[in-house]
C-alpha positions, 0 to 999 in steps of 0.5 A: 515375479519380475516386473519386466516379464509383463508390460507396465500397462498390464501390471497397472491393470492388475494392481488396480484390483488390489485393496489398500493393505495389499498395495502397501505390501507391494510397495515394500517388495522392491524399488521397481514394484514401489514405482509401479504402485506409485504410478497408480496415483490417478487410478487406483489411489484416486478410487481408494481416496474418493471411496472412503466414506469418512473423507470427501474430495481432498479440495472440498469445499472450496475447490472440489474441481481441482485435483490434489497434487497426489491422491496417494498423499491425500489418502495418507494424510487422511489416514494419519488424521483419523488416528489422532483421537486414539493416540492418547498417552498412557499417562491418562490410564490408571493401569497397563491392562486398560492400555492393552485393552484400548489398543486391541484390534478386536474392540467391540462394535455396538449397533443402534437402530430398529431391530439392532442390539440397541434402539437408542443411543443412550442405551448403547453408550451405557454399555460401551467400553473404552474405544468401542465403536457405536454404529448408528443405522439410518434413522433419526435419534432424539434424546430428551436430556443431555447425554454424557460421554464418560468413556472414549468412544467412536460414533459412526453413522452407517450409510451415506451422509444425511441418513443418520441424524441426531437431535441430541446435546452431548457433553464429553467427560472423557479424554477422547472421542470420535464422531463420523458421518453424522448429522447434528440438529439441536434438541428442543432444549438447547442449540449446543449439540456437542461440548467439551471442556477438557477432552479431545473430540474428532469430527469427520464428515459430519453436518451441523444444522442450526447447531453449535459446537462448543469447545472450552480449553484445555479441551481440543477439537479436530474437525475435518470435512464437516458442514456448518449450515443454517446458522451453525457455528463453532465456539472456542473458549480459551482453546490451546489448540484446535484444528478445523480442516476442510469445513464448510460454513454457510448461512451463519447468523453471527460469526461462523467461528468464534475464538474467545479468550487467551489459550489456557495454560493447561494442555491436554494430551492431544495438543502435541499431536495437533501441533504435529499435524499443523506443522505438516501444512505447507510452509509460508515461505515455500517457492510457488506461493508468490505465484498466486499474488499476481496482478494485471500487467502494467498496461491493463486497466480495471476489473479482476483479471487472470494472473499474468506475471508478477509486478517486478520491474516496470519498463515504460518509455515516454512513448508508451505512456503517450500511446496509453493515455492519448496525451502528448507528454509535453502539453502545449499552451496549458492553461490553469488560470484564465489570467495566464497561459504559458503559451503567451510571450512578452514583447522582449521574447517576441523580438528575439525568437527566430523561426520555431525558436523558443519551442526548442530549449536546446537551440540557443544563441551562441555567446561569443564571450561565454562565461563558464557556469557549469560548476555551480552548486547544483551541477552534480545533478547534471553531471553524467554518472561514472557509467556514462549514463545521464542523471534523471535531472538531465535525461530526456527520458523518464526512469524506466525501472521501478523497484521490485516488491519483496517476496514473503520469505524476504520480508520474514527474513528481515522481520523476526517478529513476523517470522515468529508469528508465521511459525506460531500454532497456538489457538484455533487453526482453520485450514482450507475452509469455505465461509459463505453466505452468512453474517460473519466468518471468524470473530476473535476477541479478548486475547483470542488467537487463530491461524487461518490458512488457504480458506475462502471467505465469500458473500459475508458481511465481514470475513474476519473480525479481530478485537480486544488484543487478539492475534490473527495469522492469515496466510493465503486466504481469499476474502471476497464479496463481503458486504462490509469490509473484509478484515476488521482489526480493532482495540489493539488487535495484532497479527500477520496477514500475508499472501491473501487475495482480498478483493471485490468487497463492499467496503475496505479490504482491510479496516484497521483502527483503535490501536490495532497494529497488524503486519500486512505483507505480500497480499493482493488487495484489489477491485474493492468498491471502496478503498483497499486499506483504511487506517484510522482512529489511532490504528497502526500497522506495517503494510509492506510489499502488497499489490493494491490495485483497481479499488474504487477509492484510495488504495490506502486511506489514512485518517483520524490519527491513523499512523501506519508504515506503508512500505514497498507496495505497488499501488496502481490502477485505482479509480481514485487516489493511490494513497490518501492521508486526511483528517489528521492522519499520519504515517510513514510512506516509503519506497512504494510504487504508486502508478496509473491512479485516476486521481492524485498518486498521494493526496494529503489534506485537512491535517494530514501529516505523513512522511512521504519518502523514496516513493515512485509516483508515476503515470497517474491520470491526474497529479502526482502528489496533491497537498490539499487544504491544511495538508502538511507532511515531509515529502522527501526523495520521491520520484514523481514523473510522467503524471498526466497532471502536475507533479506536485499540486499544493493548495489552500493553507498547506504547510508541506516540506518538499525536499530532494524530490525528482519531479520530472516529465509530468504533462503539466506543471512540475510543482504548482502552489495554488492556494485558493480559498473556497468559502462556499465549500468550507462549511459543507466539507467541515460539516460533513466530515464522515461523508459518503463521497470518496476523495476526488478531484477535478484537476483544474482548480485542484479542489478534492473533497470528501472522506470515505465512510462505512456503508450502511451494512457495516454500520448496522453490523457493528451496532448490533454487536454493541460497538458505537460506530461513530468517527468521534470515538476514534479521535484523540483529544482536541489538543493532540489532534491539532498538534503537529509533529514538526513546527512549520510556519512556512511551506518549504520547497528545497533541493528538488529537481523539477525538469522536463515538465510540460508547462512551468517548472514551479508555478506559484499563485498563492496568498501565503508565504513560500520558501524555495531553496536550492532547487534545480529547475531545468528543461521545462517547456514553459518558464522555469519559475512563474509567480503570478500571485504572492501577497505574502513573500515568496523567497527564491534562494540559491536555485538553478533555473536552466534551459527552460523553454521560455523565461527563467523566472517570471514575476507578475505585478502585485507579487512580493518576491525575493530572488537571492543567490540564484543561477539563471542560465540559458533559458529561451526567454528573459532570464528574470521578468519582474513586475512585482515588489521585492528584491533581486540580489546576488543572482547570476543571470547568464546566457538567456535569449531575451533580456537578462533582467527585465523590471517593468510596470510600477514595481518597487524593487531593489536590483543589487549585486547581480552578474548579468550576461545576455545572449544578445539583448539588454542585460538589465532593462527598467521599463515603465514607472519602476520604483527602487534602486539598481546598483552594484550590478556587473553586466557582461557583453555576450555578443559583439553584434549586440546593438542594444545597451546592456543597461537600459532605463526608460527616459521618463523614469525618475523614481528608479536610481541607477548607481555603481553598475559595471558594464564590461565589454571585450576589447575587439582590438586585443585578441589576447584578452583573458576570458571572463570567469566567475571567481569571487564568488564562483557561479551561483547557486552556492552550496554549503555542506549540510549541518547536522544531517547524516546520510541516513536521513536521505533515501536509501534505495534511490541513490540520489545526491542532495544539496541540503541547507543553503547558507546566505546573507540576508539583505535586511535582516531576518524576515519574521517567520522565515524557515530559511532563517530558522534552519541556519 
């Protein structure tokens, strides 16, 4: 009959009455009939699927409210899966006759129950032949001794699930068996209700209550739509391959699923069929799975939120940031210490400021006799790019675009080892299961292997625990509301954890320690009550392209010799630090976007020694990078911008290296070196190092203390399992713990751009030595560099201090500072205001609004071989009882109307020696006088080519050009411990 002879709607009504075999035949008539049959997906196919007594809702138990993409496809997959147990190959049969008998459609059916052929299960199994069906009628069947299955058989409960209960212990001694629609409860003599050591068992729609399923390799198991409740569990020992699909685990006393031992080398007949079923699962690289890994929008705050859009490109203007935080991006009169404020002005600056003058860094006096200084050694930071855009160092706007996180497929394409793990199918495969309200979810030990896909772990003590060289593959699972950490990896465990949603756990989302080395890709790790990821005790791991947000403590926390690779992640909106490295933690931290965290974007302290390279650290509510007491590390090529506090804050006995960073548009200082000892708290911090406080901060004095510890619940769990839960067991030897990766004796700040910050570009109040080389410090609201305390020598060498809102360099009394080879240009106050002890040697100080170089107080100073041209004030002014010498300087006239002498010394000063200084004025009567030019040497700072450094050592994704090591002569030989001398 032609389809067109009746309306399509009427055909659908007619076809809806057909049983499954007839629907299949109709599909084979023609294409039009096939399309008609397929169009019944939400009607007849749905009815057939839900009406199958052996199959529950396709998305049971985790998402029964969510309909499958196709009811027909779900029914097809169910039909294929239920036949697995009958696909035993002929090689296991002794004759062709038995094989033919096994495949007969008229296999015998035995009924068990009151009034049936057999009243006991043991009696029916005694007469059943291979592949016969034993139907158990409603009732409770109890056996007083273990029952052996010696021939392949199918046990099916009649009626609804729960009407047939077995109190029995079964041992399978045959190649295959199937159990369907049964409830298993433990007999009086054993908690194990079913065990097999070499055959294959298929469990469909069964319940286990307080019982254990035990499978030992090369035996295999396929369980579908089963419930494990009241402390039930599955124990898999050395399994080659087993499949648990759409099962419900609840109320476990230990772990719901235990996988122990490496897969045995021998395989049974079912392995190839289970592997084929496993390969029908959706590929981890399919388009669409990344859509589940979405975080809150950039402007949102706190709490789990519905998916919106992938965090790909971040466009945030400085105006948006002001509105979001309620803070003016250039804070006025910022006071960090009571003794000094960048709102104060010296007498010389007051004399030279016009109305509204010094708050506008671009409004400068005109130099009639201007000396060109645009081609100094750091000018490449300021030159426009070939496309005409401004570089970051001279742009009044912060970066607007952050790098995109990679997709899982992109990560797998560039990591063959991870790609191999994603495709592996060894061990236990758990798919679309629900683990809830128990102690543990999945426990792997002693080289066990497991693959977890699309499962839900909720309300457990822990979701997954992987120890003793075991391998775990976790794809697209949800891990939430665990009382301890979500996923634990210990004792050289490894594996792939990708595209999971890990949130709202009581401790860390992932806890990695004791040599564990997993690959963690493209997960959402958020809303935890402690940290997102914790790596400690020699833990390793590769943590890449994850979204880690809204955790109450650090997004990633590294301590006790933890040494992971943390790359390409978006770490944002945390309620503490973005990344914290503490207690001798290490790590390679590269190319992450760390934004909008309440405390420091990156917090390094107490022996922490990471490599922090090419990260975007921005829009934080405190400082960008904090290097706390005894912090170390290489901080290179990062973008640190638009943080509410300082860009970088260095504290208390720290020895970091800051190389080639852009520290720009921060609300307070660009870089603050603030080493203040706090003896009152040292004992508390050192004595309570496993303490209960998270890393925190007060922003003002820079003290942040405490270390994340495990909660009481997690500690109790581990001690019950016999693992000593003590931080001490995670430590190396004393010698190894306190050894540094790099030999550093003086903190080094080199080749950074510190621009457009709300206060001072570089603020120093330190009792320790500091080397500051080849930095560009420009357009900051306060002075370019301010040294307020420096009992050890601070060396400022070959820097460019340009167009800052107040003075170029300010040095307070009792400070020991050396200025050598710097270019100090067009600042709104004094070029150099110096009240301390030290030397000012071979600097170019040109175009500054107030004095070029002002030396005052009782300083003991040498001012030698400088070239100075003020805008209209004194070139060099020696005020007060200054001791020292001022010689071989060249002073250039800047303005013909300048009535002040270029070289001035107070008349009462007898302890300062002036000699061999040159004062150059233009001859106003000669109009053809050539302009002044800095030729020998050219304008400072002077840059030399790097020695022994390749471009591969610099950030690959930032595209920045860096000035590297600077060579210069030293006035009185090398200073002991000087990093500057050691690098030449």
